[in-house]
C-alpha positions, 0 to 999 in steps of 0.5 A: 752572969747567966743567973742575973740575966734570967732573974729580971726576965722571970720577974717580968713574966710573973708581973705580966701573968699577975696582970692577966689574972687581975684582968680576968678577975675584974672581967668576971667579978660580978658574974657568979658563973665565972667564980666557980672553983674549977672554971678555966680562967684563960680559956673561953667557957659558956656561962652554962651547959654543954660545950664541945669542940670549937668551930668556925674560928675567924678574925673579921672586922677587928674581932675574933669570932669563936663558934662552938658546939653547944647544948643550950638546954642542959649540961649533957651532950645533945641538941648541938647548936653553934654557940657564939662569942667574940673577943678583941684580945682573945682574953675577954669574951662577950657571949652572943645568942646562938649563931646556928640552931638545932632545927627540927631535930637536925643538930649543927655539928662541926664546920668552919667559917670563911669570909667572902670579901669579894662576894664570890659566893654572891651572898652579899645583900649590899655592895661592899658587904662581906658575907661570912659563910659557914660550912657545917654538918647537919645531923639527925638520927638517920643522916649527916649532910653538909650545909651552908649558912650565910651571915650578913650581920657581921657573924651574929647569926647565920641563915640557911642556904636555900639549896641545902644540903649542898652535899648529901652522900645518904650516910648516917656517919658522914 
């Protein structure tokens, strides 16, 4: 009896997995990058160049936002900026331009993003607007400091807070 109960479950799982694989293949069918032999198909990857750890994962206005450390110039560590992708289902991703850029040799390292729907930060520019606030580490060859970035365009880009750095311990390795 146990065998008969598990058998339909196995078929259902296999069917769901097959649907997922066909959906993923359909999503990337016309894209050369995503047909690479060892390219992950269930996990987000940028089209090209270095990707490091995810940062600032947030669900906002019906979309998942994935920010991640990214070298936009080469497939090697360095020039860390925050890449950005969005998804409505965590399977199909749309890539966007960089959300936080390396500026004047100061890279954007790890951090997180929070939504401020009550505008406690005062960063909203219009009534009813929900700013997203990124708290992250800026790094150069001498120091690491904590910075704020503010987004009032639904997380597409972040502008540096004028009072940056918000935390400076004068340390090379924060």
